[in-house]
C-alpha positions in Angstrom: -96.8 192.5 -5.6 -93.3 192.3 -4.2 -90.0 192.1 -5.9 -88.0 189.3 -4.3 -84.3 190.1 -4.2 -82.8 187.0 -2.4 -83.8 184.1 -4.7 -81.7 181.6 -2.9 -83.5 182.2 0.4 -86.9 182.0 -1.2 -86.0 178.9 -3.3 -84.9 177.2 -0.1 -88.3 177.9 1.4 -90.3 177.1 -1.7 -91.5 173.7 -0.7 -92.8 175.0 2.6 -94.6 178.0 1.0 -97.7 176.0 -0.1 -100.2 176.2 2.7 -103.7 175.0 3.4 -103.5 174.9 7.2 -103.8 178.2 9.1 -101.0 177.4 11.5 -98.6 176.8 8.7 -99.7 180.0 7.0 -99.0 182.0 10.1 -95.5 180.5 10.3 -94.9 181.3 6.6 -95.9 185.0 7.3 -93.5 185.0 10.3 -90.7 183.9 8.0 -91.4 186.9 5.8 -91.5 189.3 8.8 -95.2 190.0 8.1 -97.8 190.0 10.9 -100.6 187.7 10.0 -104.1 189.1 10.7 -107.4 187.8 9.5 -109.2 191.0 10.8 -108.9 194.7 10.2 -106.8 196.7 12.5 -106.8 200.5 13.1 -103.8 202.7 13.4 -105.5 204.7 16.2 -108.8 204.4 18.0 -109.8 207.8 16.5 -109.5 206.4 13.0 -112.1 203.7 13.8 -114.4 206.3 15.4 -114.3 208.5 12.4 -114.9 205.6 10.0 -117.9 204.4 12.0 -119.3 207.9 12.2 -119.0 208.3 8.4 -120.8 205.1 7.6 -123.7 205.8 9.9 -124.5 208.6 7.5 -123.6 206.8 4.2 -125.2 203.4 4.3 -125.3 202.1 0.7 -127.9 199.3 0.2 -125.6 197.4 -2.1 -122.8 197.4 0.6 -125.3 196.3 3.2 -126.6 193.5 1.0 -123.1 192.1 0.5 -122.5 192.2 4.2 -125.6 190.2 4.9 -124.9 187.8 2.0 -121.4 186.9 3.3 -122.1 187.3 7.0 -121.0 183.8 7.9 -117.8 184.1 5.9 -116.9 187.4 7.4 -117.8 186.4 10.9 -116.1 183.0 10.9 -113.2 184.0 8.6 -114.1 181.3 6.1 -112.3 181.1 2.7 -111.8 178.4 0.1 -108.7 176.2 0.2 -105.8 178.2 -1.3 -102.1 177.8 -1.8 -99.4 180.4 -1.6 -96.5 179.6 -3.9 -93.4 181.4 -5.1 -93.9 182.6 -8.7 -90.7 184.3 -9.8 -88.3 187.0 -8.8 -90.3 189.8 -10.4 -93.7 188.9 -9.0 -92.7 187.2 -5.7 -95.5 185.1 -4.4 -98.9 184.3 -5.9 -102.1 182.8 -4.6 -103.5 179.6 -6.2 -106.9 177.8 -5.8 -106.4 174.5 -4.0 -109.9 173.5 -5.1 -112.5 174.6 -7.6 -114.1 177.9 -6.6 -117.6 178.6 -7.9 -118.7 181.9 -9.6 -119.6 184.6 -7.1 -118.1 182.6 -4.2 -116.4 184.5 -1.3 -112.6 184.2 -1.4 -111.4 186.4 1.4 -111.1 189.8 3.0 -108.3 192.3 2.4 -106.9 192.9 5.9 -104.3 195.2 7.3 -104.0 198.4 9.2 -106.6 201.1 8.4 -104.9 204.5 8.4 -105.2 208.0 6.8 -103.8 208.0 3.3 -100.3 209.5 3.2 -99.0 210.8 -0.2 -95.4 210.3 1.1 -96.0 206.6 1.1 -97.3 206.3 -2.5 -94.0 205.3 -4.1 -92.9 203.2 -1.1 -95.8 201.0 -0.4 -97.5 198.7 -2.9 -99.9 197.1 -0.5 -102.3 199.9 0.2 -106.0 199.5 -0.9 -108.4 202.5 -0.7 -110.7 202.1 2.3 -114.1 203.6 1.5 -115.7 205.9 4.1 -118.8 207.1 2.4 -119.9 209.7 -0.2 -119.6 213.1 1.5 -116.4 213.0 3.4 -113.0 214.4 2.2 -111.0 212.1 4.4 -109.1 209.4 2.6 -108.1 206.2 4.3 -106.3 203.0 3.1 -105.9 199.4 4.3 -102.2 199.0 4.6 -101.1 195.4 4.2 -97.4 195.9 3.8 -96.4 194.7 7.3 -99.8 193.2 8.5 -102.3 191.2 6.5 -103.4 187.8 5.2 -103.1 185.7 2.1 -105.1 188.2 0.0 -102.1 190.6 -0.1 -100.4 188.1 -2.5 -103.2 188.2 -5.1 -101.6 189.6 -8.2 -102.7 191.7 -11.2 -104.2 190.5 -14.5 -106.0 192.6 -17.1 -108.5 189.8 -17.4 -108.9 188.8 -13.7 -110.9 185.9 -12.2 -111.5 187.8 -8.9 -113.1 191.2 -8.1 -113.0 193.4 -5.1 -116.3 194.6 -3.4 -117.1 196.7 -0.3 -119.4 194.9 2.2 -121.0 196.7 5.2 -120.9 194.2 8.0 -123.0 194.1 11.2 -120.1 195.6 13.1 -120.8 198.9 11.3 -117.6 198.7 9.3 -116.9 198.3 5.6 -114.9 195.2 4.7 -113.1 195.0 1.4 -113.8 191.5 0.1 -112.8 189.3 -2.9 -115.4 187.4 -4.9 -114.9 185.0 -7.8 -115.9 186.5 -11.1 -116.2 183.1 -12.7 -115.5 179.4 -12.0 -111.9 179.2 -10.9 -110.3 175.8 -11.4 -108.0 174.1 -9.0 -104.3 175.2 -9.4 -105.4 178.4 -11.2 -103.8 181.6 -9.9 -106.2 184.1 -8.3 -105.9 187.6 -9.9 -107.5 191.0 -9.8 -107.3 194.1 -12.0 -105.2 196.6 -10.0 -106.8 199.4 -12.2 -105.3 202.3 -14.2 -104.9 204.4 -11.1 -102.5 201.9 -9.6 -100.3 201.8 -12.7 -100.5 205.3 -14.1 -101.1 207.7 -11.2 -99.5 205.9 -8.2 -96.5 204.2 -9.8 -96.2 205.8 -13.3 -95.8 202.3 -14.8 -97.2 201.0 -18.1 -100.3 198.9 -17.7 -99.3 195.2 -18.1 -101.3 193.2 -20.6 -101.4 190.1 -18.4 
């Protein structure tokens, strides 16, 4: 979620901020000074090495099943038709379904830069999602989509969401954080997830919104 301060600039770009074509979406990201990436990136090669090593020891059957179930979507970067549209000055942008999306259908992958979690960034960066690295490691990593990511970074919070996040172990040996429809999502309906109590109470000390 981003607070937009220059409403005139955003309003002037509003008609161009509804995208179905990948080229247009990349141009939209460029206008916002965000690097578009439909794949995970790693801050340093050593981070990727440590993550791969951790998951060799901690293969969860459920994660592996999800990776196999959505192999084509992850491999070919498939996702339903979506639209990014300006919502308001408090929320910024939101993601809308440009077609009906069936229950349990793949929506997209949360992409960005995988790096070690930094407590100094907790109050500065609202686009970090925890990146799981197994059960017996004390290392904490995040996917940071503040400056690099795809359309999923614009999916907003709702206490009764229509989308959920899951961890899928792909054939590349890496965990991919994916979004799946919890129910039938109708065309023109906003895509939402529950950010969770930790986001609101621990990280940002904010009250939990009721919608």
